[in-house]
Residue frames relative to the residue before (quaternion, step in Angstrom):
aa qw qx qy qz dx dy dz
M 1.0000 0.0000 0.0000 0.0000 0.00 0.00 0.00
N 0.3397 -0.7458 0.5328 0.2107 3.57 -0.80 0.97
G 0.7282 -0.4610 0.2914 0.4150 3.57 -1.29 0.28
F 0.6459 0.5187 -0.3235 0.4572 3.58 0.96 -0.85
S 0.6587 0.5084 -0.3111 0.4592 3.59 0.93 -0.90
A 0.6401 0.5245 -0.3287 0.4551 3.59 0.99 -0.78
V 0.6553 0.4935 -0.3071 0.4824 3.60 0.96 -0.85
L 0.6439 0.5141 -0.3189 0.4684 3.59 0.97 -0.86
L 0.6326 0.5335 -0.3292 0.4548 3.59 0.96 -0.87
L 0.6782 0.4818 -0.2930 0.4712 3.60 0.88 -0.89
A 0.6504 0.5143 -0.3181 0.4597 3.60 0.98 -0.79
V 0.6913 0.4620 -0.2793 0.4803 3.58 0.87 -0.93
A 0.6036 0.5700 -0.3604 0.4253 3.60 1.01 -0.74
G 0.6460 0.5202 -0.3185 0.4589 3.57 1.10 -0.60
L 0.6939 0.4716 -0.2637 0.4760 3.59 1.23 -0.40
T 0.7635 0.3359 -0.1685 0.5252 3.58 1.20 -0.32
N 0.3408 -0.7183 0.5659 0.2184 3.54 -1.26 0.43
A 0.5438 0.6639 -0.3755 0.3500 3.57 1.27 -0.24
Y 0.5923 -0.4988 0.4716 0.4219 3.51 -1.40 0.01
L 0.0829 -0.8233 0.5610 -0.0259 3.55 -0.55 1.21
D 0.1855 0.7661 -0.6034 0.1208 3.56 -0.88 0.96
Q 0.5991 -0.5450 0.4272 0.4019 3.55 -1.29 0.17
G 0.5179 0.6231 -0.4822 0.3332 3.53 -1.10 0.74
V 0.5001 -0.6215 0.5191 0.3068 3.48 -1.41 -0.01
C 0.5393 -0.6077 0.4656 0.3508 3.57 -0.99 0.80
P 0.4622 -0.6849 0.4774 0.2990 3.59 -0.89 0.84
D 0.4796 -0.6262 0.5308 0.3100 3.54 -1.28 0.45
F 0.0245 0.8485 -0.5254 0.0590 3.57 0.37 1.27
Q 0.3045 -0.7418 0.5735 0.1679 3.54 -1.27 0.48
N 0.3548 -0.7096 0.5706 0.2124 3.55 -0.89 0.97
I 0.6704 -0.4433 0.3966 0.4436 3.52 -1.34 0.20
A 0.5163 -0.6872 0.4191 0.2926 3.60 -0.88 0.94
E 0.7843 0.0931 -0.0414 0.6119 3.58 1.01 -0.79
F 0.0178 -0.8082 0.5871 -0.0419 3.54 -0.63 1.15
E 0.1216 -0.7877 0.6026 0.0410 3.54 -0.92 0.98
I 0.4274 -0.7252 0.4820 0.2431 3.57 -0.79 0.99
P 0.6596 0.5510 -0.3659 0.3570 3.68 0.64 -0.92
P 0.7298 0.4044 -0.2966 0.4646 3.68 0.72 -0.78
Y 0.5980 0.5706 -0.3520 0.4391 3.60 1.28 -0.22
L 0.5400 0.6528 -0.3892 0.3615 3.58 1.22 -0.44
G 0.6060 0.5550 -0.4257 0.3788 3.54 -1.26 0.46
R 0.7005 -0.4740 0.3513 0.4016 3.54 -1.34 -0.28
W 0.0502 -0.7478 0.6619 0.0098 3.50 -1.18 0.87
F 0.2635 -0.7343 0.6064 0.1539 3.56 -1.13 0.76
E 0.3836 -0.6927 0.5562 0.2523 3.58 -0.96 0.84
T 0.1481 -0.8113 0.5614 0.0682 3.60 -0.71 1.07
H 0.7838 0.0286 -0.0003 0.6204 3.60 1.18 -0.60
R 0.0117 0.7950 -0.6063 0.0168 3.56 -1.22 0.53
Y 0.4916 -0.5465 0.5640 0.3763 3.49 -1.39 0.20
P 0.5358 -0.5945 0.4617 0.3825 3.62 -1.04 0.57
N 0.0950 0.7867 -0.6050 0.0782 3.56 -1.00 0.82
G 0.6587 -0.5838 0.3335 0.3378 3.52 -1.16 0.67
F 0.7301 0.4457 -0.2799 0.4359 3.59 0.88 -0.75
E 0.7114 0.3931 -0.2837 0.5089 3.64 1.20 -0.06
T 0.3496 0.7539 -0.4913 0.2608 3.60 1.25 0.14
G 0.8410 0.1582 -0.1443 0.4969 3.56 -0.82 1.03
S 0.6099 0.5524 -0.3634 0.4369 3.59 1.23 0.02
K 0.0948 -0.7681 0.6307 0.0571 3.53 -1.33 0.35
C 0.7788 0.3875 -0.2437 0.4290 3.54 -1.35 -0.02
E 0.2383 0.8063 -0.5107 0.1794 3.60 1.09 0.65
T 0.0102 -0.7567 0.6536 0.0105 3.51 -1.13 0.82
A 0.1524 -0.7365 0.6474 0.1234 3.52 -1.35 0.35
D 0.1042 -0.7782 0.6184 0.0353 3.55 -0.84 1.03
Y 0.1180 -0.7943 0.5956 0.0220 3.55 -0.76 1.13
G 0.0109 -0.7965 0.6040 -0.0267 3.56 -0.90 0.98
A 0.5336 -0.6442 0.4480 0.3156 3.57 -1.13 0.65
I 0.1648 -0.7299 0.6549 0.1060 3.53 -1.07 0.88
N 0.7334 -0.1875 0.1226 0.6419 3.56 1.04 -0.90
D 0.7912 -0.3426 0.2082 0.4617 3.62 -1.23 -0.21
T 0.8048 0.2800 -0.1306 0.5067 3.61 1.08 -0.61
T 0.7339 0.3725 -0.2195 0.5239 3.60 1.25 -0.14
V 0.1278 -0.7855 0.6039 0.0448 3.54 -1.02 0.91
S 0.4182 -0.6242 0.5804 0.3140 3.51 -1.28 0.43
V 0.1503 -0.7685 0.6181 0.0690 3.56 -1.12 0.75
V 0.0207 0.7722 -0.6343 0.0316 3.57 -0.78 1.05
N 0.0817 -0.7987 0.5961 0.0005 3.55 -0.48 1.26
T 0.0491 -0.7885 0.6127 0.0206 3.56 -0.99 0.85
A 0.0064 0.7777 -0.6285 0.0119 3.54 -1.26 0.54
N 0.3723 -0.6601 0.5973 0.2625 3.53 -1.29 0.49
L 0.2842 -0.7788 0.5390 0.1489 3.58 -0.69 1.08
A 0.6976 -0.4970 0.3280 0.3985 3.55 -1.27 0.42
D 0.6845 0.4783 -0.2914 0.4667 3.61 1.09 -0.62
G 0.6097 -0.5862 0.3341 0.4160 3.60 1.31 0.12
S 0.5624 0.6036 -0.3957 0.4034 3.59 1.22 -0.12
L 0.4280 -0.6722 0.5469 0.2565 3.52 -1.33 0.40
Y 0.1797 -0.7743 0.6018 0.0771 3.57 -0.85 1.05
V 0.0022 -0.7864 0.6167 -0.0350 3.57 -0.87 0.99
I 0.0389 0.7761 -0.6286 0.0321 3.58 -0.95 0.91
S 0.1794 -0.7928 0.5788 0.0660 3.56 -0.96 0.95
G 0.0926 0.7852 -0.6069 0.0816 3.53 -1.09 0.78
T 0.4380 -0.6638 0.5253 0.3026 3.53 -1.25 -0.49
G 0.1581 -0.7396 0.6430 0.1208 3.49 -1.33 0.42
T 0.0930 -0.8064 0.5838 0.0147 3.57 -0.81 1.02
A 0.4609 -0.6925 0.4871 0.2659 3.56 -0.81 1.05
T 0.2683 -0.7339 0.6027 0.1616 3.55 -1.14 0.75
D 0.6728 -0.4628 0.3714 0.4419 3.57 -1.29 -0.19
V 0.5882 0.5427 -0.3685 0.4730 3.59 1.28 -0.21
P 0.4555 -0.6903 0.4762 0.2988 3.63 -0.64 1.00
G 0.8334 0.2120 -0.1656 0.4827 3.57 -0.99 0.88
Q 0.6495 0.5067 -0.3281 0.4623 3.60 1.21 0.19
L 0.0769 -0.7614 0.6430 0.0309 3.52 -1.05 0.92
I 0.2998 -0.6692 0.6360 0.2403 3.53 -1.27 0.48
V 0.1382 -0.8151 0.5620 0.0274 3.56 -0.60 1.19
Q 0.0358 -0.7949 0.6053 -0.0217 3.55 -0.97 0.95
F 0.0628 -0.7559 0.6514 0.0172 3.53 -0.99 0.99
P 0.6074 -0.5715 0.3888 0.3915 3.63 -1.04 0.67
G 0.8420 0.1800 -0.1525 0.4852 3.55 -0.95 0.94
E 0.6590 0.4656 -0.3031 0.5071 3.59 1.27 0.06
S 0.5340 -0.6002 0.4721 0.3630 3.56 -1.19 0.41
V 0.6014 -0.5577 0.4368 0.3695 3.55 -1.26 0.48
G 0.0637 -0.8052 0.5891 0.0246 3.57 -1.02 0.79
F 0.4246 -0.6718 0.5408 0.2756 3.53 -1.27 0.41
Y 0.1569 -0.7446 0.6464 0.0555 3.53 -1.13 0.83
N 0.0290 -0.8277 0.5590 -0.0403 3.57 -0.24 1.30
V 0.2172 -0.7621 0.5988 0.1159 3.56 -0.65 1.12
L 0.2548 -0.7855 0.5497 0.1260 3.56 -0.48 1.23
A 0.7758 -0.1285 0.1218 0.6056 3.56 1.04 -0.83
T 0.1164 0.7604 -0.6365 0.0567 3.54 -1.22 0.59
D 0.2425 -0.7250 0.6126 0.2007 3.53 -1.25 0.44
Y 0.4855 -0.7123 0.3654 0.3512 3.57 1.43 0.20
E 0.7569 0.3854 -0.1977 0.4893 3.62 1.13 -0.54
T 0.7930 0.2829 -0.1299 0.5237 3.59 1.14 -0.55
Y 0.8379 -0.0373 0.1065 0.5341 3.59 0.62 -1.10
S 0.0380 -0.7415 0.6655 0.0763 3.49 -1.42 0.26
C 0.2270 -0.7480 0.6133 0.1131 3.56 -1.05 0.90
V 0.0356 -0.8169 0.5738 -0.0460 3.58 -0.57 1.19
Y 0.0568 0.8078 -0.5787 0.0960 3.57 -0.91 0.94
T 0.0666 0.7584 -0.6483 -0.0066 3.50 -1.27 0.49
C 0.0202 -0.7894 0.6131 -0.0214 3.54 -1.13 0.69
A 0.0699 -0.7716 0.6318 0.0244 3.56 -0.96 0.93
Q 0.3555 -0.7342 0.5441 0.1962 3.55 -0.93 0.94
I 0.0088 -0.7672 0.6408 -0.0274 3.57 -0.89 1.02
G 0.7827 -0.1811 0.0753 0.5907 3.56 0.08 1.29
D 0.7640 -0.2889 0.2233 0.5320 3.59 -0.68 -1.05
L 0.5706 0.5595 -0.3838 0.4627 3.57 1.27 0.44
R 0.2003 -0.7499 0.6126 0.1491 3.54 -1.22 0.50
D 0.2681 -0.7503 0.5992 0.0786 3.50 -0.96 1.11
Q 0.0432 0.8689 -0.4822 0.1030 3.59 -0.12 1.30
Y 0.0658 -0.7208 0.6863 0.0717 3.49 -1.33 0.59
A 0.0559 0.7670 -0.6389 0.0225 3.56 -1.10 0.72
W 0.0025 -0.7883 0.6148 -0.0248 3.53 -1.01 0.88
V 0.1681 -0.6923 0.6860 0.1481 3.48 -1.31 0.55
I 0.0150 -0.7934 0.6085 -0.0113 3.55 -0.75 1.05
S 0.1289 -0.7962 0.5911 0.0075 3.51 -1.17 0.74
R 0.5433 -0.6013 0.4705 0.3492 3.55 -1.23 0.39
T 0.7305 0.3117 -0.1964 0.5750 3.59 1.31 -0.25
W 0.7043 -0.4895 0.3167 0.4049 3.60 -1.28 0.29
E 0.8139 0.0552 -0.0047 0.5783 3.57 1.06 -0.65
L 0.4149 -0.6884 0.5399 0.2501 3.54 -1.28 0.44
D 0.4552 -0.6360 0.5285 0.3301 3.56 -1.12 0.58
D 0.7081 -0.4938 0.3007 0.4055 3.57 -1.24 0.44
A 0.6523 0.5227 -0.3241 0.4430 3.60 0.96 -0.83
T 0.6776 0.4731 -0.2941 0.4801 3.60 0.93 -0.86
L 0.6228 0.5289 -0.3432 0.4631 3.59 1.00 -0.74
A 0.6238 0.5310 -0.3380 0.4633 3.61 1.03 -0.72
V 0.6273 0.5230 -0.3279 0.4748 3.60 1.02 -0.79
V 0.6585 0.5215 -0.2974 0.4539 3.57 0.90 -0.98
L 0.6726 0.4916 -0.3004 0.4645 3.58 0.84 -0.95
D 0.6335 0.5297 -0.3267 0.4598 3.58 1.04 -0.75
V 0.6060 0.5494 -0.3535 0.4538 3.60 1.04 -0.74
F 0.6829 0.4709 -0.2913 0.4765 3.58 0.82 -0.96
E 0.6859 0.4982 -0.2945 0.4411 3.59 0.79 -1.01
S 0.6682 0.4987 -0.3108 0.4563 3.61 0.96 -0.80
N 0.6776 0.4378 -0.2783 0.5213 3.58 1.31 -0.27
G 0.5591 -0.6447 0.3697 0.3674 3.59 1.26 0.28
I 0.4961 0.6505 -0.4172 0.3958 3.58 1.23 0.48
D 0.4533 -0.7240 0.4653 0.2320 3.55 -0.76 1.12
T 0.2298 -0.8006 0.5409 0.1173 3.60 -0.51 1.17
A 0.5203 0.6416 -0.4198 0.3759 3.61 1.21 -0.27
V 0.6418 0.5345 -0.3153 0.4505 3.59 1.20 -0.49
L 0.5395 0.6311 -0.4068 0.3810 3.62 1.17 -0.45
Q 0.1402 -0.7806 0.6066 0.0549 3.55 -0.95 0.96
P 0.4817 -0.6490 0.4875 0.3303 3.62 -0.99 0.71
T 0.3088 -0.7281 0.5848 0.1803 3.55 -1.11 0.75
P 0.4195 -0.7058 0.4997 0.2760 3.63 -0.66 1.01
Q 0.0285 0.7758 -0.6272 0.0624 3.56 -0.97 0.99
G 0.7475 0.3992 -0.2828 0.4493 3.58 -1.32 0.22
G 0.6765 0.5311 -0.3312 0.3881 3.56 -1.14 -0.67
D 0.8288 -0.1805 0.1611 0.5045 3.56 -0.66 -1.14
C 0.3215 0.7675 -0.4979 0.2441 3.60 1.20 0.37
I 0.2265 -0.7187 0.6396 0.1522 3.52 -1.21 0.66
Y 0.0739 -0.8087 0.5835 0.0014 3.57 -0.65 1.14
T 0.4403 -0.6346 0.5564 0.3062 3.54 -1.17 0.60
P 0.6059 -0.5373 0.4073 0.4222 3.62 -1.14 0.36
A 0.4893 -0.6472 0.4956 0.3098 3.58 -1.01 0.80
P 0.5543 -0.6254 0.4242 0.3489 3.59 -1.04 0.69
């Protein structure tokens, strides 16, 4: 990395919370047919790319509820390092791209939520990537209807990411269960 790239990386890192590295966003494919109704309800985050807004947090959940045919409510919760519970509410609106939602939280920039694969009952693979010069700004999550995935399902999930050119070595397990404090499921 040359000096200019290093300075640019540091400058951009201050503007983003995502996992940032050099490279080109992969040409990933969302799920071909995505249905909102079976996706609704509670999901537990089991793995994620490191990112600034989840640093030091654990026990993340996402609750999706129907607002209308194309828009869902999104309520994300996490246990913070100081023991407090963090809750943020927003919306997700389906786009013309299958498996893609535009997600908005108060005071945050709009983001894309791309479902690469889901069986609606066990797992969902979610990814987004924005190109910033020769850097890629990435988020990746594995969410599940339960606190953890069995080995066979985790292998399926990792294959989904890898077949889309997404580095699975960066995925970190999200602590769940144990001393987690969860809000009541909707």
